[in-house]
TORDREN-254545 format. One record per residue (C-alpha): x, y, z. Coordinates in steps of 0.1 Angstrom, whole numbers, plus 2048, in hexadecimal, padded with zeros to 3 digits. Example, Ala and Ser with C-alpha at 12.3 -4.5 7.8 and 13.67 -1.06 7.14 Angstrom:
# TORDREN-254545
+-----+-----+-----+
:  c1 :  c2 :  c3 :
+-----+-----+-----+
: 87B : 7D3 : 84E :
: 889 : 7F5 : 847 :
+-----+-----+-----+
This chain:
# TORDREN-254545
+-----+-----+-----+
:  c1 :  c2 :  c3 :
+-----+-----+-----+
: DFB : 91C : 214 :
: E12 : 930 : 22B :
: E05 : 935 : 24E :
: E0C : 951 : 265 :
: E28 : 93E : 277 :
: E43 : 93C : 25C :
: E3F : 91C : 247 :
: E22 : 90D : 25B :
: E09 : 8FD : 243 :
: DE7 : 908 : 251 :
: DD3 : 8F7 : 235 :
: DD9 : 8D4 : 244 :
: DD8 : 8DB : 269 :
: DC0 : 8E7 : 283 :
: DC9 : 900 : 29E :
: DB8 : 902 : 2BF :
: DB7 : 924 : 2CE :
: DA6 : 927 : 2F0 :
: D99 : 943 : 304 :
: D88 : 93F : 325 :
: D65 : 93A : 319 :
: D68 : 930 : 2F5 :
: D7C : 918 : 2DF :
: D85 : 922 : 2BC :
: D8F : 907 : 2A3 :
: D9E : 913 : 282 :
: D9A : 8F9 : 267 :
: D9F : 8FD : 241 :
: D83 : 914 : 235 :
: D73 : 91D : 256 :
: D77 : 92D : 278 :
: D60 : 91A : 290 :
: D57 : 927 : 2B2 :
: D45 : 913 : 2CD :
: D3C : 91B : 2F1 :
: D4B : 907 : 30E :
: D4B : 908 : 333 :
: D68 : 918 : 344 :
: D6D : 8FB : 35D :
: D72 : 8E2 : 341 :
: D8E : 8F5 : 331 :
: DB2 : 8E8 : 335 :
: DD2 : 8F7 : 328 :
: DD5 : 8F0 : 302 :
: DED : 8FA : 2E7 :
: DEB : 902 : 2C3 :
: DFC : 8E9 : 2AC :
: E14 : 8FD : 298 :
: E38 : 8FE : 28C :
: E49 : 91E : 294 :
: E6D : 92A : 290 :
: E7F : 935 : 2AF :
: E7B : 92C : 2D4 :
: E74 : 950 : 2DE :
: E51 : 94E : 2D2 :
: E48 : 92B : 2DC :
: E34 : 939 : 2F9 :
: E20 : 94E : 2E1 :
: E1A : 930 : 2CA :
: E0D : 91C : 2E7 :
: DEF : 92F : 2F4 :
: DE5 : 921 : 316 :
: DC7 : 927 : 32B :
: DCC : 92B : 351 :
: DAF : 920 : 366 :
: D99 : 939 : 378 :
: DA4 : 942 : 39B :
: D8E : 932 : 3B5 :
: D9C : 945 : 3D3 :
: D7F : 95E : 3D2 :
: D5A : 956 : 3CF :
: D46 : 95C : 3AF :
: D2D : 979 : 3B1 :
: D0D : 971 : 39F :
: D0A : 995 : 391 :
: D2E : 994 : 382 :
: D34 : 983 : 360 :
: D59 : 981 : 369 :
: D69 : 964 : 37C :
: D6F : 97B : 39A :
: D61 : 99C : 3A5 :
: D6C : 9BA : 390 :
: D76 : 9CC : 3B1 :
: D8F : 9B1 : 3B7 :
: D9C : 9B4 : 393 :
: D9F : 9DA : 398 :
: DB2 : 9D5 : 3B9 :
: DCC : 9BD : 3A9 :
: DD0 : 9CA : 386 :
: DC7 : 9EF : 387 :
: DD7 : A00 : 3A5 :
: DDD : A1E : 390 :
: DB7 : A24 : 38E :
: DB5 : A2C : 3B4 :
: DBB : A51 : 3B0 :
: D99 : A59 : 3A0 :
: D7A : A4E : 38E :
: D83 : A47 : 36A :
: D66 : A4A : 352 :
: D77 : A50 : 331 :
: D7B : A2D : 324 :
: D6E : A38 : 302 :
: D8F : A4C : 2FF :
: DA3 : A2E : 30B :
: D9E : A14 : 324 :
: DB8 : A0D : 340 :
: DD4 : 9F4 : 33D :
: DD9 : 9D7 : 355 :
: DF8 : 9D5 : 36B :
: DFF : 9B2 : 35F :
: E00 : 9BD : 33B :
: E1B : 9D6 : 342 :
: E30 : 9BF : 358 :
: E2E : 9A2 : 33F :
: E37 : 9B9 : 323 :
: E55 : 9C6 : 337 :
: E60 : 9A2 : 33F :
: E60 : 999 : 31A :
: E74 : 9B8 : 312 :
: E8E : 9AF : 32C :
: E91 : 98B : 323 :
: E91 : 98B : 2FD :
: EA3 : 99D : 2E1 :
: E8C : 9AB : 2C6 :
: E99 : 9BA : 2A6 :
: E89 : 9CC : 288 :
: E75 : 9B1 : 277 :
: E80 : 9B9 : 254 :
: EA0 : 9A4 : 255 :
: EAC : 980 : 257 :
: EC1 : 983 : 277 :
: EB4 : 971 : 296 :
: EA7 : 98F : 2AA :
: E94 : 99A : 28B :
: E86 : 977 : 286 :
: E7C : 976 : 2AB :
: E68 : 996 : 2A5 :
: E5A : 989 : 284 :
: E4D : 969 : 294 :
: E3E : 97D : 2B1 :
: E2C : 995 : 299 :
: E1E : 979 : 285 :
: E12 : 967 : 2A4 :
: E01 : 985 : 2B3 :
: DF1 : 98F : 292 :
: DE0 : 96D : 293 :
: DD8 : 971 : 2B8 :
: DC8 : 993 : 2B2 :
: DB3 : 986 : 296 :
: DA7 : 969 : 2AC :
: D9F : 982 : 2C8 :
: D8A : 996 : 2B0 :
: D79 : 977 : 2A2 :
: D86 : 97B : 27F :
: D90 : 95B : 26C :
: DB4 : 961 : 25E :
: DAB : 94D : 23F :
: D92 : 969 : 236 :
: DA0 : 988 : 248 :
: DC2 : 999 : 24C :
: DCD : 9B1 : 267 :
: DE2 : 9D0 : 25F :
: DF3 : 9DF : 27D :
: DEF : A05 : 27E :
: DF4 : A21 : 297 :
: DCF : A25 : 29F :
: DAC : A24 : 28F :
: DB2 : A45 : 27E :
: DD1 : A38 : 26D :
: DBD : A1A : 261 :
: DA2 : A30 : 253 :
: DBC : A46 : 241 :
: DCC : A27 : 232 :
: DAA : A1D : 223 :
: DA3 : A40 : 217 :
: DC4 : A45 : 207 :
: DC1 : A24 : 1F4 :
: D9F : A2E : 1E7 :
: DAB : A50 : 1DC :
: DC8 : A40 : 1C9 :
: DB3 : A27 : 1B8 :
: D98 : A41 : 1B0 :
: DB1 : A54 : 19B :
: DAE : A39 : 181 :
: D89 : A3D : 17E :
: D76 : A53 : 165 :
: D6C : A6C : 180 :
: D8F : A6B : 191 :
: D7D : A67 : 1B2 :
: D68 : A50 : 1C7 :
: D46 : A54 : 1D9 :
: D47 : A54 : 1FF :
: D29 : A4F : 216 :
: D2B : A51 : 23C :
: D13 : A51 : 259 :
: D0B : A70 : 26E :
: D1A : A5E : 28D :
: D3C : A5A : 27C :
: D5B : A63 : 28F :
: D6E : A81 : 282 :
: D88 : A6B : 272 :
: D6D : A5B : 25D :
: D5E : A7C : 253 :
: D80 : A88 : 247 :
: D81 : A6E : 22B :
: D67 : A84 : 218 :
: D83 : A9D : 210 :
: D93 : A84 : 1F8 :
: D73 : A80 : 1E2 :
: D73 : AA2 : 1D0 :
: D51 : AA9 : 1DF :
: D40 : A88 : 1D7 :
: D36 : A7E : 1FA :
: D16 : A7A : 20E :
: D0E : A7A : 233 :
: CF1 : A64 : 23D :
: CDE : A77 : 259 :
: CCB : A59 : 266 :
: CCB : A33 : 265 :
: CAB : A36 : 250 :
: CBE : A49 : 235 :
: CD8 : A2C : 233 :
: CBB : A13 : 231 :
: CAB : A27 : 215 :
: CCC : A28 : 202 :
: CD0 : A03 : 206 :
: CAD : 9FD : 1F8 :
: CB0 : A16 : 1DB :
: CD5 : A1E : 1D5 :
: CCF : A2C : 1B2 :
: CB8 : A47 : 1BF :
: CD4 : A58 : 1D3 :
: CE0 : A79 : 1C5 :
: D05 : A77 : 1C1 :
: D1D : A87 : 1A8 :
: D24 : A64 : 199 :
: D06 : A4E : 191 :
: D19 : A34 : 17D :
: D17 : A10 : 189 :
: D3D : A0E : 185 :
: D43 : A29 : 19E :
: D5B : A20 : 1BA :
: D4A : A25 : 1DB :
: D52 : A23 : 200 :
: D38 : A23 : 21C :
: D45 : A28 : 240 :
: D34 : A2A : 262 :
: D3C : A22 : 286 :
: D30 : A03 : 298 :
: D2A : A19 : 2B7 :
: D26 : A3E : 2B9 :
: D43 : A4F : 2C9 :
: D2B : A68 : 2D9 :
: D0D : A56 : 2E7 :
: D19 : A31 : 2E5 :
: CFC : A28 : 2CF :
: D03 : A09 : 2BB :
: CFB : A09 : 296 :
: CF0 : 9EC : 280 :
: D0B : 9D3 : 277 :
: CF7 : 9C5 : 25A :
: CFE : 9E1 : 241 :
: D1F : 9D3 : 233 :
: D0E : 9B2 : 22B :
: CF0 : 9C3 : 21B :
: D06 : 9D9 : 205 :
: D19 : 9BB : 1F9 :
: CF9 : 9A8 : 1F1 :
: CEA : 9C5 : 1DE :
: CF6 : 9BF : 1BB :
: CE5 : 9DC : 1AA :
: CF4 : 9FE : 1B0 :
: D0C : 9F4 : 1CC :
: D22 : 9D9 : 1BE :
: D41 : 9F0 : 1BF :
: D3A : 9FC : 1E2 :
: D52 : 9F3 : 1FE :
: D4B : 9F7 : 223 :
: D61 : A04 : 240 :
: D55 : 9FD : 264 :
: D64 : A12 : 27F :
: D64 : 9FA : 29C :
: D7B : A0D : 2B3 :
: D5F : A16 : 2CC :
: D4C : 9F6 : 2C7 :
: D69 : 9DE : 2CD :
: D71 : 9ED : 2EE :
: D56 : 9DA : 300 :
: D45 : 9C4 : 2E6 :
: D4F : 9A3 : 2D5 :
: D55 : 9A7 : 2B0 :
: D51 : 983 : 2A5 :
: D2E : 98B : 299 :
: D3E : 9A5 : 282 :
: D56 : 98B : 272 :
: D43 : 96A : 276 :
: D38 : 96A : 252 :
: D51 : 979 : 239 :
: D35 : 97E : 220 :
: D24 : 998 : 237 :
: D43 : 9A6 : 248 :
: D4F : 9CA : 240 :
: D6B : 9CC : 227 :
: D80 : 9E0 : 23F :
: D7C : 9E4 : 265 :
: D92 : 9F9 : 27C :
: D99 : 9F5 : 2A1 :
: DAE : A06 : 2BB :
: DBE : 9EC : 2D2 :
: DC5 : A05 : 2EE :
: D9F : A0B : 2F1 :
: D9B : 9E6 : 2F8 :
: DBA : 9DF : 30D :
: DC7 : A01 : 318 :
: DEA : 9F9 : 30B :
: DFB : 9F8 : 2F2 :
: DF4 : A16 : 2DD :
: DEC : A03 : 2BE :
: DD1 : 9FF : 2A4 :
: DC7 : 9E6 : 28A :
: DB5 : 9E4 : 269 :
: DA3 : 9C3 : 263 :
: DA0 : 9BD : 23D :
: D89 : 9A5 : 22C :
: DA2 : 993 : 215 :
: D8A : 992 : 1F8 :
: D8A : 9B8 : 1F9 :
: DAE : 9BE : 202 :
: DB8 : 9C4 : 1DE :
: DAB : 9E7 : 1E0 :
: DC5 : 9F0 : 1FA :
: DE1 : 9DE : 1E9 :
: DDD : 9F6 : 1CB :
: DE6 : A15 : 1DE :
: E02 : A2A : 1D0 :
: E19 : A31 : 1EE :
: E30 : A16 : 1FB :
: E46 : A17 : 21A :
: E64 : A03 : 225 :
: E5B : 9DE : 22B :
: E3C : 9DE : 214 :
: E4D : 9D7 : 1F3 :
: E61 : 9B9 : 1E7 :
: E72 : 9CB : 1CA :
: E77 : 9EF : 1C0 :
: E87 : 9FF : 1A1 :
: E95 : A22 : 1A5 :
: EAC : A27 : 188 :
: EA1 : A2C : 164 :
: E83 : A3B : 152 :
: E6B : A20 : 15D :
: E68 : A1D : 183 :
: E52 : A03 : 194 :
: E4E : 9F0 : 1B4 :
: E3F : 9CF : 1BF :
: E28 : 9D0 : 1DD :
: E29 : 9B3 : 1F5 :
: E04 : 9B7 : 1F8 :
: E00 : 9AC : 1D4 :
: E16 : 98D : 1D6 :
: E04 : 97A : 1F2 :
: E0D : 955 : 1F2 :
: E25 : 958 : 1D5 :
: E45 : 955 : 1E9 :
: E5F : 93D : 1DC :
: E6C : 91F : 1F1 :
: E83 : 928 : 20E :
: EA1 : 919 : 1FD :
: E9E : 933 : 1E1 :
: E9D : 94F : 1FA :
: EBE : 94A : 20C :
: EAD : 939 : 22A :
: E96 : 957 : 231 :
: E74 : 94C : 23D :
: E59 : 952 : 223 :
: E42 : 962 : 23D :
: E5C : 97D : 243 :
: E65 : 984 : 21F :
: E45 : 989 : 20D :
: E20 : 97F : 20C :
: E02 : 98B : 21D :
: DED : 9AA : 218 :
: DF9 : 9BA : 238 :
: E1D : 9B9 : 22D :
: E15 : 9D1 : 211 :
: E03 : 9EA : 228 :
: E18 : 9EC : 247 :
: E30 : A08 : 23E :
: E52 : A09 : 24D :
: E5D : 9F7 : 26D :
: E40 : 9E8 : 27F :
: E3A : 9F3 : 2A3 :
: E46 : 9D1 : 2AD :
: E4A : 9D9 : 2D2 :
: E26 : 9E5 : 2D3 :
: E1B : 9C6 : 2C2 :
: E2E : 9B2 : 2DC :
: E1A : 9C4 : 2F7 :
: DFA : 9BD : 2E4 :
: DFF : 998 : 2E8 :
: E03 : 99C : 30E :
: DE5 : 9B2 : 30F :
: DCF : 999 : 2FE :
: DDB : 97D : 316 :
: DD5 : 992 : 335 :
: DB3 : 99E : 329 :
: DA7 : 97A : 324 :
: DB4 : 970 : 346 :
: DA2 : 98D : 358 :
: D81 : 98E : 345 :
: D7D : 96D : 333 :
: D6C : 97B : 314 :
: D5F : 99A : 304 :
: D3C : 98C : 30A :
: D43 : 98E : 32F :
: D4F : 9B2 : 32C :
: D30 : 9BB : 317 :
: D19 : 9AD : 332 :
: D2C : 9BF : 34E :
: D2C : 9E2 : 33E :
: D07 : 9DE : 332 :
: CFC : 9DB : 356 :
: D12 : 9F8 : 361 :
: D06 : A10 : 345 :
: CE2 : A08 : 34E :
: CEA : A12 : 372 :
: CFB : A32 : 366 :
: CDD : A3C : 350 :
: CC4 : A36 : 36C :
: CDA : A4A : 384 :
: CDC : A68 : 36D :
: CB7 : A67 : 364 :
: CAE : A67 : 389 :
: CC1 : A87 : 392 :
: CAA : AA5 : 398 :
: CAD : AC5 : 3AB :
: C9B : AC4 : 3CC :
: C8A : AE6 : 3CB :
: C78 : AE4 : 3A9 :
: C7D : AC1 : 39B :
: C92 : ACD : 37E :
: CA6 : AB0 : 36E :
: CCB : AB3 : 372 :
: CD6 : AA0 : 352 :
: CCB : A9D : 32E :
: CD7 : A7C : 321 :
: CDA : A79 : 2FB :
: CCE : A5B : 2E7 :
: CB7 : A56 : 2C9 :
: C97 : A69 : 2D3 :
: C74 : A60 : 2C8 :
: C5F : A7A : 2B7 :
: C4A : A90 : 2CF :
: C54 : A7B : 2EC :
: C4A : A83 : 310 :
: C67 : A85 : 329 :
: C5A : A68 : 33D :
: C56 : A52 : 31E :
: C79 : A5C : 313 :
: C88 : A52 : 334 :
: C77 : A30 : 333 :
: C83 : A2A : 310 :
: CA6 : A34 : 31A :
: CA5 : A1B : 336 :
: C9D : A00 : 31D :
: CB9 : A0B : 306 :
: CD5 : A0E : 320 :
: CDE : 9EB : 32A :
: CD5 : 9DC : 308 :
: CF7 : 9D4 : 2F9 :
: CE8 : 9D0 : 2D6 :
: CDD : 9F4 : 2D6 :
: CF4 : A06 : 2EE :
: D18 : A06 : 2F9 :
: D25 : A10 : 31C :
: D25 : A36 : 314 :
: D0E : A52 : 320 :
: D0E : A75 : 310 :
: CFC : A90 : 323 :
: CFB : AB4 : 32D :
: CF4 : AC4 : 34F :
: CD9 : ADD : 358 :
: CD9 : AF7 : 373 :
: CBC : AF9 : 38B :
: CAC : B14 : 375 :
: CAD : AFD : 357 :
: CCA : B0D : 344 :
: CE7 : AF9 : 337 :
: D08 : AF7 : 34A :
: D26 : AF6 : 333 :
: D34 : AD3 : 32E :
: D57 : AE2 : 333 :
: D4D : AEE : 356 :
: D3E : ACC : 35E :
: D5F : ABB : 354 :
: D74 : AD4 : 367 :
: D60 : ACE : 387 :
: D61 : AA9 : 382 :
: D87 : AAA : 37D :
: D8C : ABE : 39D :
: D7A : AA2 : 3B0 :
: D8D : A86 : 39F :
: D72 : A7B : 387 :
: D7E : A78 : 363 :
: D66 : A7C : 346 :
: D69 : A8B : 323 :
: D56 : AA8 : 316 :
: D51 : ABC : 2F5 :
: D4A : AAF : 2D3 :
: D5D : A8E : 2DA :
: D67 : A8B : 2B5 :
: D44 : A84 : 2A9 :
: D39 : AA4 : 297 :
: D1A : A97 : 287 :
: D0E : A85 : 2A6 :
: D13 : AA2 : 2BE :
: CFF : ABB : 2A9 :
: CE4 : AA2 : 2A2 :
: CE1 : A9B : 2C8 :
: CE0 : AC0 : 2CF :
: CC7 : AC5 : 2B2 :
: CDC : ADF : 2A2 :
: CD2 : AED : 280 :
: CEB : AF9 : 266 :
: CE7 : B1D : 26F :
: CEF : B16 : 293 :
: D0F : B03 : 289 :
: D18 : B21 : 274 :
: D12 : B38 : 291 :
: D28 : B23 : 2A8 :
: D44 : B24 : 28E :
: D40 : B4A : 28A :
: D40 : B4E : 2B0 :
: D62 : B3E : 2B2 :
: D59 : B1C : 2BF :
: D70 : AFF : 2B9 :
: D75 : ADC : 2C6 :
: D8A : AD8 : 2E5 :
: D8B : AE4 : 309 :
: D8D : B08 : 2FF :
: D6E : B08 : 2E9 :
: D4E : B1B : 2F1 :
: D39 : B04 : 307 :
: D19 : B18 : 305 :
: D0D : B2E : 2E8 :
: CEC : B41 : 2EC :
: CE1 : B29 : 308 :
: CE8 : B0A : 2F4 :
: D05 : AF1 : 2FA :
: D1E : AEA : 2DF :
: D29 : AC8 : 2EC :
: D21 : AAE : 307 :
: D30 : A9D : 325 :
: D38 : A78 : 31E :
: D3D : A5D : 338 :
: D48 : A3B : 32B :
: D4E : A1A : 33D :
: D67 : 9FD : 338 :
: D6D : 9DA : 341 :
: D7B : 9E2 : 364 :
: D61 : 9FD : 36C :
: D4E : 9F7 : 38D :
: D2C : A00 : 39C :
: D40 : A17 : 3B3 :
: D4D : A2A : 395 :
: D29 : A30 : 38A :
: D1C : A38 : 3AC :
: D39 : A50 : 3B3 :
: D32 : A63 : 393 :
: D0D : A66 : 39B :
: D16 : A72 : 3BE :
: D2E : A8C : 3AF :
: D12 : A9B : 399 :
: CFA : A9B : 3B6 :
: D12 : AAC : 3CE :
: D21 : AC4 : 3B5 :
: D00 : AD1 : 3A7 :
: CE1 : AC7 : 3BA :
: CEE : AC9 : 3DD :
: D02 : AE8 : 3D6 :
: CE3 : AF9 : 3C7 :
: CCF : AF0 : 3E7 :
: CEB : AFD : 3FD :
: CED : B1D : 3E9 :
: CC7 : B22 : 3EB :
: CC7 : B1C : 410 :
: CE3 : B35 : 416 :
: CD1 : B4F : 401 :
: CB1 : B4A : 415 :
: CC5 : B4D : 436 :
: CD5 : B6D : 42B :
: CB3 : B7C : 421 :
: CA4 : B71 : 442 :
: CC0 : B82 : 456 :
: CBC : BA2 : 441 :
: C97 : BA2 : 448 :
: C9D : B9D : 46E :
: CB6 : BBA : 46E :
: C9E : BD1 : 45C :
: C81 : BC8 : 474 :
: C98 : BCF : 492 :
+-----+-----+-----+
């Protein structure tokens, strides 16, 4: 079996890949993970054979010991205070309070400098060739593909990684493949189901189904479908219908985390769902949550899972599609092919054909029959049939540095999860406690799954339990701001005021159309009214229509966020709205008093 490093035989060897808190051992047929203490870790290497000295350092993944120059803080899951990490690695964050990690997190200084060092010291060519610079790039890409899978917790024996521009590109790749395959079905289409909390890019897949799609408005509707799939009313009731079900691991709007058990349940439901594939959008989830629990068991993992690496590391601007190899044949049957994805193409004559590299995995001839070209570069592997054109190999080079630096700074995704869970709990409590002095009117309405007929006090207490529970909630808070009179203040106005004070948040529909209207409790006629009134997504939309908001303000935290970030944001809201309202009331009272005195005189 060909390994990811040229002609390395991974069926007979073990590879040890270390991170700061965990040891992964890859053996034939399994990907084993065990916990270990940081102090016990020593530098280790992976036992591999790799062509070219330029990537020997990537082939040997070492672990540097944690710095002991600064004391541990009990409240910090990192090996040193996050404030110290910010000082050393994120000097570019000193010019404001950044709370838009859900859009992208911020890159570390070491990532950029190490990437620049590699670019200056080595010569990288287009991987699709046999010359030395090309082979240097090819070895690098292969190594970092494996490294990225290891970071995500996906066993390369069961999963492949396709490099793409971003999560949207990954979703479109899956959608196009289903559209192409569906043309061979009796109905010439496929059924598509998606969750209400789906990102706009997931919603857009429905346009390829000729109307045979369904939006699940609640988790309960998904559960009912899983229990009784044949009772769902779709255009195609046949058990042979090709189906795709997609949903986000975390809402892009509120940060709510959805059940990860659905793909496994769909696969185990033989009756009515056996031709149903699953697509998990993990772009938001992967930013601050480990994904090994998604991929630990290939039998319950999603068939396709998309991530955006810039949301995790800040740089490079690169995405990935993790494909369960037992399901990859669906993608390999797509119609379009780009340069580098085919091993042979006919162009002249009445019968034209092409041979996708994605369909010839592990069938490459011996190196001596290929003019010395390494088999790993020539053909084989699902990803080779799906990565159209020249790979963004410089971005992939940067990804390797980003993964290394990320591990050195934070140790593990579990550490990051613990860190941001504490911060988002603090943020929620701070927002919930803001009230106008004069009449006690709450300043913010935070959006999460409401209970039926719930009193405000009970709602706040339930919110306090949700925020800080990483199983239910990510480090994101969506809310709107009230005036002292209890009317909504436009989210665009809140963002404008925040921006003027160096506080950076995001506002609007934040690419979650179903989620935002559910949070705001819009009915269909209200959505139609907003459309007729000229509202549209973006900074120039209508923030308020008939006293109702059309979007939200979203604050999201990341691995390097601090308590000072949270407290500064709360202080901004208090000063900009509560204190200013008090000052305005006082000024008005003084003016009236002066006018009364003048009249009396």
